[in-house]
N, C-alpha and C positions, 0 to 999 in steps of 0.2 A: 560471849566473845570478849577478848581483852583487847584493849587499845594498846598496841605495842609501840606506837610512835609517841612516846612521852620521854622526856629527859629522865624522869624518875625511874623508868622501866630500863634506862640504859641506852636509848636511842640517842644518836648524836648527829648534827648537821656537820658533815665533813668538808662540805664545800658549798659556797655561794658566789655567784658571779657579781654580786654587789652588796655593800654593807653600809648601813647608817648606824652611827653609834647610838642613837635614840631608838632605833628599830632593828636589832640585830636578828640574824637568821635563827638564832637559838630560840627566839620567841615563838616560832612555829611549833615547838615541842613542849611548851609549857602548859598545854591543855586548856589555855584561855582564849576566847575570841577578842578580848579587849587589847591584847598586846599583839603585835605583828611585826613581820619582816617586810621592809619596803624596798623595792628595786630603785636603782638611781637612773632610770631611763634607759633607752635603747633595748632593742630585742635581737635575738633571743636572750632570756635570762634563765638561769637554772640553780637549783640547789639539790644536793644529795644527802639522804638520810642513811646512816648505817645503823643496823641493828646489832645487839650483842650477840645474837645467834641466827641461824637460817630459819626463817619464819614462813609459815604457810599462809599466804595472804588470800583472804576471801573478799574484803571489802576495804576500799579507801574512800575516806570523805575528805573534801577540801573546802575549807572556808576562806574566800578570797574577795578581793574588790578589784574590778577593771581587768581581769584577766579574760582574754578573748579566746585564745587556742592554747590548750595544754596537752602535752604528751608525757606519759609516765612510762619509764623503763625500769628494768630490773637487772640484777646480776646475782649470782650465788658464789661469787669469788671473795677472797680476803681483801683484794685490792679493788678500789672503785674504778674499773675500767671494764671494757667489753660488755655493753649493755645491750639488751634486747627490748624492743617495744612490747609493752603490755596493753596500752590504751592510748587513744588519742581522742580528744573531744573538744568541740567548740562550745563555750559556755555562754549562757544567756547573760546579757547586760542588765544590771539592776540599777535602780535609782535610789540612792541614799540608804541601801541596805547591803549586807554581805551576800555574795554568791555562795550557796551551799550545793555541793554537787557530790552524789555518791557514785562511786564507780565499782560495779560488781565484777569480780575476777573469778577464775576458775580454780582458786586454791594453789596458784603458782607458788613456787618457793622463792624466797629473796633474802639476801644479805644487805643489799643496798637497794635503794629506790632513787632514781633520779627524775626530778620533775623538771621538765623543760617547758618554759612559758614562751610560746612561739611568737605570740602577738598579744597586744592589749588594746582596750578601748580608749586608753589615754597613754601618755608618755610614761606615767608611773603606775605600778600595780602593787598590790599588797597581798600577802598570804598570812592569815590569822591563825589558822589551826590546820593540822593535818591529822587525821585519825586513820589508823591502820588496824583493822580487825584481823587477828590471826588465831 
């Protein structure tokens, strides 16, 4: 399977509810866990990834820190609106290490994925890497 959630593959973060110049949302798509996007506090937080084509998604992996509840939504439209829920999960809290969560899907098609961080274990959360196998 190919990780289609890489900027080198053409994926883009088209919306993020917060941005820090030292930890911009584009870091989510660089394929590295050493770089990350950090929220600026308050919930919910979200970011939307757009793919260059409509993708058949089988697995999503999220590497994060302090995320408590995460919802993933999709759409198959050109515009980033009218999303439907694919998965919602409560993530385990980790001490001094990244949360790594794999979410298996049924092969749904998506042009955009919206990641909605509903709550966190702290005021600030970070997302280090998102992988999407298509």
